[in-house]
N, CA, C and O atoms as a GROMACS GRO file, in nm:
protein
  420
    1MET      N    1   3.352   8.248  -6.608
    1MET     CA    2   3.286   8.237  -6.737
    1MET      C    3   3.335   8.112  -6.807
    1MET      O    4   3.452   8.076  -6.797
    2THR      N    5   3.246   8.048  -6.877
    2THR     CA    6   3.281   7.927  -6.950
    2THR      C    7   3.241   7.940  -7.096
    2THR      O    8   3.149   8.014  -7.130
    3ASP      N    9   3.310   7.868  -7.179
    3ASP     CA   10   3.274   7.866  -7.320
    3ASP      C   11   3.245   7.722  -7.362
    3ASP      O   12   3.265   7.685  -7.477
    4ASP      N   13   3.197   7.643  -7.267
    4ASP     CA   14   3.173   7.502  -7.290
    4ASP      C   15   3.036   7.467  -7.232
    4ASP      O   16   3.001   7.512  -7.123
    5ALA      N   17   2.961   7.387  -7.306
    5ALA     CA   18   2.831   7.343  -7.256
    5ALA      C   19   2.804   7.202  -7.306
    5ALA      O   20   2.860   7.157  -7.406
    6HIS      N   21   2.718   7.134  -7.234
    6HIS     CA   22   2.678   7.000  -7.271
    6HIS      C   23   2.526   6.995  -7.269
    6HIS      O   24   2.463   7.043  -7.175
    7ILE      N   25   2.468   6.937  -7.373
    7ILE     CA   26   2.324   6.922  -7.382
    7ILE      C   27   2.295   6.772  -7.383
    7ILE      O   28   2.346   6.698  -7.467
    8PHE      N   29   2.213   6.729  -7.291
    8PHE     CA   30   2.173   6.590  -7.285
    8PHE      C   31   2.032   6.579  -7.342
    8PHE      O   32   1.941   6.650  -7.299
    9CYS      N   33   2.016   6.490  -7.440
    9CYS     CA   34   1.886   6.477  -7.504
    9CYS      C   35   1.869   6.335  -7.557
    9CYS      O   36   1.963   6.256  -7.558
   10LEU      N   37   1.748   6.306  -7.599
   10LEU     CA   38   1.719   6.177  -7.660
   10LEU      C   39   1.771   6.175  -7.804
   10LEU      O   40   1.792   6.280  -7.865
   11GLU      N   41   1.792   6.056  -7.854
   11GLU     CA   42   1.848   6.041  -7.989
   11GLU      C   43   1.765   6.114  -8.094
   11GLU      O   44   1.821   6.175  -8.185
   12ASP      N   45   1.633   6.109  -8.082
   12ASP     CA   46   1.549   6.173  -8.183
   12ASP      C   47   1.544   6.326  -8.169
   12ASP      O   48   1.480   6.393  -8.249
   13GLN      N   49   1.610   6.380  -8.067
   13GLN     CA   50   1.616   6.525  -8.047
   13GLN      C   51   1.748   6.585  -8.093
   13GLN      O   52   1.764   6.707  -8.094
   14ILE      N   53   1.844   6.501  -8.132
   14ILE     CA   54   1.980   6.547  -8.158
   14ILE      C   55   1.984   6.654  -8.267
   14ILE      O   56   2.042   6.761  -8.246
   15LYS      N   57   1.925   6.627  -8.382
   15LYS     CA   58   1.931   6.722  -8.493
   15LYS      C   59   1.873   6.858  -8.455
   15LYS      O   60   1.932   6.961  -8.485
   16ASP      N   61   1.758   6.857  -8.389
   16ASP     CA   62   1.695   6.984  -8.350
   16ASP      C   63   1.779   7.059  -8.247
   16ASP      O   64   1.787   7.182  -8.252
   17GLU      N   65   1.842   6.987  -8.156
   17GLU     CA   66   1.930   7.052  -8.058
   17GLU      C   67   2.051   7.113  -8.126
   17GLU      O   68   2.093   7.224  -8.092
   18ILE      N   69   2.108   7.042  -8.221
   18ILE     CA   70   2.222   7.096  -8.297
   18ILE      C   71   2.180   7.221  -8.372
   18ILE      O   72   2.251   7.321  -8.373
   19ARG      N   73   2.064   7.215  -8.434
   19ARG     CA   74   2.013   7.331  -8.508
   19ARG      C   75   1.996   7.450  -8.414
   19ARG      O   76   2.028   7.564  -8.450
   20GLY      N   77   1.946   7.425  -8.294
   20GLY     CA   78   1.932   7.532  -8.196
   20GLY      C   79   2.066   7.593  -8.158
   20GLY      O   80   2.076   7.714  -8.141
   21VAL      N   81   2.168   7.510  -8.144
   21VAL     CA   82   2.301   7.561  -8.111
   21VAL      C   83   2.358   7.641  -8.230
   21VAL      O   84   2.423   7.743  -8.210
   22LEU      N   85   2.332   7.595  -8.352
   22LEU     CA   86   2.376   7.672  -8.470
   22LEU      C   87   2.308   7.808  -8.474
   22LEU      O   88   2.371   7.909  -8.504
   23ASP      N   89   2.178   7.811  -8.443
   23ASP     CA   90   2.105   7.939  -8.438
   23ASP      C   91   2.162   8.030  -8.331
   23ASP      O   92   2.181   8.149  -8.354
   24LEU      N   93   2.189   7.974  -8.213
   24LEU     CA   94   2.247   8.053  -8.104
   24LEU      C   95   2.386   8.106  -8.142
   24LEU      O   96   2.419   8.220  -8.113
   25THR      N   97   2.465   8.022  -8.206
   25THR     CA   98   2.598   8.064  -8.251
   25THR      C   99   2.587   8.181  -8.348
   25THR      O  100   2.660   8.280  -8.336
   26GLU      N  101   2.497   8.169  -8.445
   26GLU     CA  102   2.478   8.276  -8.543
   26GLU      C  103   2.431   8.406  -8.475
   26GLU      O  104   2.480   8.514  -8.506
   27GLU      N  105   2.336   8.393  -8.384
   27GLU     CA  106   2.285   8.511  -8.314
   27GLU      C  107   2.395   8.580  -8.233
   27GLU      O  108   2.408   8.702  -8.235
   28THR      N  109   2.474   8.500  -8.163
   28THR     CA  110   2.581   8.556  -8.080
   28THR      C  111   2.688   8.624  -8.166
   28THR      O  112   2.729   8.736  -8.138
   29LEU      N  113   2.732   8.556  -8.270
   29LEU     CA  114   2.836   8.613  -8.357
   29LEU      C  115   2.787   8.740  -8.427
   29LEU      O  116   2.864   8.834  -8.446
   30SER      N  117   2.660   8.741  -8.465
   30SER     CA  118   2.607   8.860  -8.534
   30SER      C  119   2.605   8.982  -8.443
   30SER      O  120   2.617   9.095  -8.490
   31GLN      N  121   2.590   8.960  -8.313
   31GLN     CA  122   2.593   9.071  -8.217
   31GLN      C  123   2.728   9.143  -8.218
   31GLN      O  124   2.737   9.261  -8.182
   32PHE      N  125   2.831   9.072  -8.260
   32PHE     CA  126   2.965   9.131  -8.269
   32PHE      C  127   3.004   9.165  -8.412
   32PHE      O  128   3.120   9.199  -8.438
   33GLY      N  129   2.910   9.157  -8.503
   33GLY     CA  130   2.932   9.198  -8.641
   33GLY      C  131   2.993   9.090  -8.730
   33GLY      O  132   3.034   9.120  -8.842
   34PHE      N  133   2.999   8.969  -8.684
   34PHE     CA  134   3.054   8.861  -8.767
   34PHE      C  135   2.941   8.798  -8.846
   34PHE      O  136   2.844   8.747  -8.790
   35ASP      N  137   2.955   8.802  -8.980
   35ASP     CA  138   2.852   8.741  -9.064
   35ASP      C  139   2.911   8.657  -9.177
   35ASP      O  140   2.837   8.607  -9.262
   36LYS      N  141   3.042   8.642  -9.178
   36LYS     CA  142   3.109   8.557  -9.277
   36LYS      C  143   3.171   8.440  -9.204
   36LYS      O  144   3.253   8.458  -9.113
   37TYR      N  145   3.130   8.319  -9.245
   37TYR     CA  146   3.177   8.199  -9.176
   37TYR      C  147   3.237   8.101  -9.276
   37TYR      O  148   3.199   8.098  -9.394
   38GLU      N  149   3.329   8.022  -9.227
   38GLU     CA  150   3.372   7.902  -9.298
   38GLU      C  151   3.328   7.787  -9.209
   38GLU      O  152   3.363   7.782  -9.091
   39ILE      N  153   3.252   7.695  -9.264
   39ILE     CA  154   3.197   7.584  -9.188
   39ILE      C  155   3.261   7.455  -9.237
   39ILE      O  156   3.267   7.428  -9.357
   40ASN      N  157   3.308   7.375  -9.141
   40ASN     CA  158   3.362   7.243  -9.173
   40ASN      C  159   3.287   7.138  -9.092
   40ASN      O  160   3.263   7.155  -8.973
   41LEU      N  161   3.251   7.030  -9.159
   41LEU     CA  162   3.196   6.913  -9.092
   41LEU      C  163   3.308   6.811  -9.086
   41LEU      O  164   3.348   6.754  -9.188
   42SER      N  165   3.359   6.789  -8.966
   42SER     CA  166   3.476   6.703  -8.946
   42SER      C  167   3.430   6.562  -8.910
   42SER      O  168   3.354   6.543  -8.815
   43THR      N  169   3.476   6.464  -8.987
   43THR     CA  170   3.430   6.327  -8.973
   43THR      C  171   3.530   6.240  -8.896
   43THR      O  172   3.633   6.288  -8.850
   44ARG      N  173   3.497   6.115  -8.884
   44ARG     CA  174   3.572   6.019  -8.801
   44ARG      C  175   3.718   6.006  -8.842
   44ARG      O  176   3.750   5.977  -8.957
   45PRO      N  177   3.807   6.028  -8.745
   45PRO     CA  178   3.950   6.009  -8.773
   45PRO      C  179   3.986   5.860  -8.771
   45PRO      O  180   3.908   5.777  -8.724
   46GLU      N  181   4.103   5.829  -8.821
   46GLU     CA  182   4.149   5.690  -8.825
   46GLU      C  183   4.155   5.630  -8.685
   46GLU      O  184   4.110   5.517  -8.663
   47LYS      N  185   4.209   5.706  -8.590
   47LYS     CA  186   4.217   5.659  -8.452
   47LYS      C  187   4.101   5.720  -8.375
   47LYS      O  188   4.100   5.839  -8.343
   48SER      N  189   4.002   5.635  -8.346
   48SER     CA  190   3.882   5.683  -8.278
   48SER      C  191   3.824   5.571  -8.192
   48SER      O  192   3.866   5.456  -8.200
   49VAL      N  193   3.726   5.608  -8.111
   49VAL     CA  194   3.656   5.511  -8.027
   49VAL      C  195   3.508   5.513  -8.064
   49VAL      O  196   3.459   5.612  -8.118
   50GLY      N  197   3.439   5.406  -8.033
   50GLY     CA  198   3.295   5.402  -8.055
   50GLY      C  199   3.256   5.315  -8.172
   50GLY      O  200   3.338   5.278  -8.257
   51GLU      N  201   3.128   5.283  -8.174
   51GLU     CA  202   3.073   5.196  -8.277
   51GLU      C  203   3.042   5.274  -8.404
   51GLU      O  204   3.008   5.392  -8.399
   52ASP      N  205   3.054   5.206  -8.518
   52ASP     CA  206   3.029   5.268  -8.648
   52ASP      C  207   2.890   5.330  -8.657
   52ASP      O  208   2.874   5.441  -8.708
   53ASP      N  209   2.788   5.259  -8.607
   53ASP     CA  210   2.651   5.310  -8.620
   53ASP      C  211   2.630   5.438  -8.540
   53ASP      O  212   2.554   5.525  -8.582
   54ILE      N  213   2.695   5.451  -8.426
   54ILE     CA  214   2.683   5.574  -8.347
   54ILE      C  215   2.751   5.689  -8.420
   54ILE      O  216   2.698   5.800  -8.424
   55TRP      N  217   2.868   5.664  -8.477
   55TRP     CA  218   2.937   5.767  -8.555
   55TRP      C  219   2.851   5.811  -8.674
   55TRP      O  220   2.841   5.930  -8.703
   56GLU      N  221   2.789   5.714  -8.742
   56GLU     CA  222   2.706   5.748  -8.858
   56GLU      C  223   2.585   5.831  -8.817
   56GLU      O  224   2.550   5.928  -8.885
   57LYS      N  225   2.520   5.795  -8.707
   57LYS     CA  226   2.404   5.872  -8.659
   57LYS      C  227   2.445   6.014  -8.620
   57LYS      O  228   2.377   6.111  -8.655
   58ALA      N  229   2.557   6.026  -8.550
   58ALA     CA  230   2.602   6.159  -8.506
   58ALA      C  231   2.641   6.245  -8.626
   58ALA      O  232   2.605   6.363  -8.633
   59THR      N  233   2.713   6.187  -8.720
   59THR     CA  234   2.754   6.262  -8.840
   59THR      C  235   2.633   6.304  -8.921
   59THR      O  236   2.626   6.417  -8.969
   60SER      N  237   2.537   6.214  -8.936
   60SER     CA  238   2.414   6.246  -9.010
   60SER      C  239   2.336   6.359  -8.943
   60SER      O  240   2.284   6.447  -9.012
   61ALA      N  241   2.328   6.357  -8.810
   61ALA     CA  242   2.256   6.463  -8.739
   61ALA      C  243   2.323   6.598  -8.760
   61ALA      O  244   2.255   6.698  -8.780
   62LEU      N  245   2.455   6.602  -8.755
   62LEU     CA  246   2.528   6.727  -8.779
   62LEU      C  247   2.503   6.776  -8.922
   62LEU      O  248   2.476   6.894  -8.944
   63LYS      N  249   2.514   6.684  -9.018
   63LYS     CA  250   2.493   6.720  -9.159
   63LYS      C  251   2.351   6.770  -9.183
   63LYS      O  252   2.332   6.872  -9.249
   64GLU      N  253   2.252   6.700  -9.129
   64GLU     CA  254   2.112   6.740  -9.147
   64GLU      C  255   2.084   6.877  -9.085
   64GLU      O  256   2.010   6.956  -9.143
   65ALA      N  257   2.142   6.904  -8.969
   65ALA     CA  258   2.123   7.035  -8.906
   65ALA      C  259   2.184   7.145  -8.991
   65ALA      O  260   2.125   7.251  -9.007
   66LEU      N  261   2.303   7.120  -9.046
   66LEU     CA  262   2.366   7.219  -9.136
   66LEU      C  263   2.282   7.239  -9.261
   66LEU      O  264   2.262   7.352  -9.305
   67ASP      N  265   2.231   7.130  -9.318
   67ASP     CA  266   2.147   7.140  -9.438
   67ASP      C  267   2.019   7.217  -9.407
   67ASP      O  268   1.978   7.302  -9.487
   68ASP      N  269   1.957   7.190  -9.293
   68ASP     CA  270   1.836   7.264  -9.253
   68ASP      C  271   1.866   7.412  -9.236
   68ASP      O  272   1.784   7.497  -9.270
   69LYS      N  273   1.983   7.442  -9.183
   69LYS     CA  274   2.025   7.581  -9.160
   69LYS      C  275   2.052   7.652  -9.292
   69LYS      O  276   2.041   7.774  -9.301
   70GLY      N  277   2.088   7.574  -9.394
   70GLY     CA  278   2.118   7.633  -9.525
   70GLY      C  279   2.260   7.684  -9.537
   70GLY      O  280   2.292   7.759  -9.629
   71TRP      N  281   2.346   7.645  -9.444
   71TRP     CA  282   2.485   7.690  -9.448
   71TRP      C  283   2.567   7.600  -9.539
   71TRP      O  284   2.558   7.477  -9.532
   72ALA      N  285   2.647   7.661  -9.623
   72ALA     CA  286   2.742   7.585  -9.705
   72ALA      C  287   2.855   7.537  -9.614
   72ALA      O  288   2.895   7.608  -9.522
   73TYR      N  289   2.904   7.419  -9.641
   73TYR     CA  290   3.012   7.365  -9.558
   73TYR      C  291   3.100   7.271  -9.639
   73TYR      O  292   3.060   7.220  -9.744
   74GLN      N  293   3.218   7.251  -9.587
   74GLN     CA  294   3.312   7.157  -9.646
   74GLN      C  295   3.323   7.036  -9.554
   74GLN      O  296   3.303   7.048  -9.433
   75ILE      N  297   3.354   6.922  -9.610
   75ILE     CA  298   3.381   6.803  -9.531
   75ILE      C  299   3.530   6.799  -9.499
   75ILE      O  300   3.613   6.803  -9.589
   76ASP      N  301   3.561   6.792  -9.372
   76ASP     CA  302   3.699   6.774  -9.325
   76ASP      C  303   3.712   6.626  -9.291
   76ASP      O  304   3.694   6.585  -9.176
   77ASP      N  305   3.743   6.546  -9.393
   77ASP     CA  306   3.746   6.400  -9.379
   77ASP      C  307   3.852   6.358  -9.278
   77ASP      O  308   3.971   6.384  -9.297
   78GLY      N  309   3.807   6.294  -9.171
   78GLY     CA  310   3.899   6.246  -9.068
   78GLY      C  311   3.939   6.352  -8.968
   78GLY      O  312   4.026   6.328  -8.885
   79GLY      N  313   3.877   6.470  -8.973
   79GLY     CA  314   3.915   6.581  -8.885
   79GLY      C  315   3.839   6.586  -8.753
   79GLY      O  316   3.860   6.678  -8.674
   80GLY      N  317   3.752   6.489  -8.729
   80GLY     CA  318   3.675   6.488  -8.605
   80GLY      C  319   3.762   6.454  -8.485
   80GLY      O  320   3.877   6.412  -8.499
   81ALA      N  321   3.704   6.472  -8.368
   81ALA     CA  322   3.773   6.433  -8.244
   81ALA      C  323   3.771   6.280  -8.236
   81ALA      O  324   3.690   6.216  -8.302
   82PHE      N  325   3.858   6.223  -8.156
   82PHE     CA  326   3.864   6.078  -8.146
   82PHE      C  327   3.734   6.018  -8.091
   82PHE      O  328   3.710   5.899  -8.107
   83TYR      N  329   3.650   6.100  -8.028
   83TYR     CA  330   3.527   6.052  -7.965
   83TYR      C  331   3.402   6.093  -8.040
   83TYR      O  332   3.292   6.052  -8.002
   84GLY      N  333   3.414   6.173  -8.148
   84GLY     CA  334   3.293   6.210  -8.221
   84GLY      C  335   3.317   6.312  -8.330
   84GLY      O  336   3.418   6.383  -8.330
   85PRO      N  337   3.222   6.320  -8.426
   85PRO     CA  338   3.231   6.419  -8.533
   85PRO      C  339   3.200   6.559  -8.479
   85PRO      O  340   3.152   6.572  -8.367
   86LYS      N  341   3.227   6.662  -8.559
   86LYS     CA  342   3.202   6.798  -8.511
   86LYS      C  343   3.182   6.895  -8.627
   86LYS      O  344   3.219   6.869  -8.741
   87ILE      N  345   3.121   7.006  -8.593
   87ILE     CA  346   3.109   7.120  -8.684
   87ILE      C  347   3.203   7.228  -8.630
   87ILE      O  348   3.194   7.266  -8.514
   88ASP      N  349   3.292   7.275  -8.715
   88ASP     CA  350   3.380   7.386  -8.679
   88ASP      C  351   3.336   7.511  -8.753
   88ASP      O  352   3.315   7.508  -8.874
   89VAL      N  353   3.321   7.620  -8.679
   89VAL     CA  354   3.281   7.749  -8.736
   89VAL      C  355   3.400   7.844  -8.724
   89VAL      O  356   3.447   7.875  -8.615
   90LYS      N  357   3.448   7.888  -8.840
   90LYS     CA  358   3.556   7.987  -8.842
   90LYS      C  359   3.496   8.119  -8.886
   90LYS      O  360   3.421   8.125  -8.984
   91ILE      N  361   3.529   8.224  -8.814
   91ILE     CA  362   3.480   8.357  -8.848
   91ILE      C  363   3.586   8.433  -8.926
   91ILE      O  364   3.705   8.400  -8.920
   92GLU      N  365   3.542   8.534  -8.998
   92GLU     CA  366   3.635   8.618  -9.074
   92GLU      C  367   3.634   8.757  -9.013
   92GLU      O  368   3.528   8.818  -8.995
   93ASP      N  369   3.753   8.808  -8.981
   93ASP     CA  370   3.762   8.941  -8.921
   93ASP      C  371   3.766   9.049  -9.030
   93ASP      O  372   3.760   9.018  -9.149
   94ALA      N  373   3.776   9.173  -8.988
   94ALA     CA  374   3.773   9.286  -9.080
   94ALA      C  375   3.889   9.284  -9.179
   94ALA      O  376   3.881   9.346  -9.285
   95LEU      N  377   3.996   9.215  -9.146
   95LEU     CA  378   4.112   9.206  -9.234
   95LEU      C  379   4.108   9.081  -9.322
   95LEU      O  380   4.203   9.053  -9.395
   96GLY      N  381   3.997   9.006  -9.316
   96GLY     CA  382   3.981   8.887  -9.398
   96GLY      C  383   4.049   8.763  -9.343
   96GLY      O  384   4.056   8.660  -9.411
   97ARG      N  385   4.098   8.770  -9.219
   97ARG     CA  386   4.162   8.654  -9.158
   97ARG      C  387   4.056   8.564  -9.098
   97ARG      O  388   3.953   8.611  -9.050
   98LYS      N  389   4.081   8.433  -9.101
   98LYS     CA  390   3.985   8.337  -9.046
   98LYS      C  391   4.035   8.287  -8.911
   98LYS      O  392   4.153   8.261  -8.892
   99TRP      N  393   3.940   8.276  -8.817
   99TRP     CA  394   3.969   8.233  -8.682
   99TRP      C  395   3.870   8.124  -8.641
   99TRP      O  396   3.749   8.137  -8.659
  100GLN      N  397   3.925   8.015  -8.585
  100GLN     CA  398   3.839   7.911  -8.529
  100GLN      C  399   3.763   7.972  -8.412
  100GLN      O  400   3.824   8.030  -8.322
  101CYS      N  401   3.631   7.960  -8.415
  101CYS     CA  402   3.552   8.024  -8.310
  101CYS      C  403   3.466   7.925  -8.235
  101CYS      O  404   3.485   7.906  -8.115
  102SER      N  405   3.374   7.862  -8.301
  102SER     CA  406   3.279   7.773  -8.234
  102SER      C  407   3.293   7.631  -8.286
  102SER      O  408   3.323   7.607  -8.403
  103THR      N  409   3.272   7.537  -8.196
  103THR     CA  410   3.272   7.395  -8.232
  103THR      C  411   3.147   7.331  -8.172
  103THR      O  412   3.119   7.346  -8.053
  104ILE      N  413   3.074   7.259  -8.256
  104ILE     CA  414   2.955   7.188  -8.212
  104ILE      C  415   2.982   7.040  -8.232
  104ILE      O  416   3.007   6.996  -8.344
  105GLN      N  417   2.978   6.964  -8.123
  105GLN     CA  418   3.010   6.820  -8.131
  105GLN      C  419   2.894   6.738  -8.080
  105GLN      O  420   2.902   6.616  -8.078
   0.00000   0.00000   0.00000
């Protein structure tokens, strides 16, 4: 079993693919009764690779997908991976504790 996947798509498909992964994440978590999330959009760290325009496009696609989804989120400035920005989904358990669960990059 794996908990990792890669989606290859054209640049103009990125936002819709991210939105699809967010929908799948929500559907999967809801099957286990998780409906409270903390969402972070993690941006470019100081030590990173890649061109500025690619980082901006990737960050914008993540942000637009979150906005389309209607999920509230916080910006984790500089919290992205060295190779790209990401969305971190933390779930809340029955005791109110938060756990890092899903990451969309």
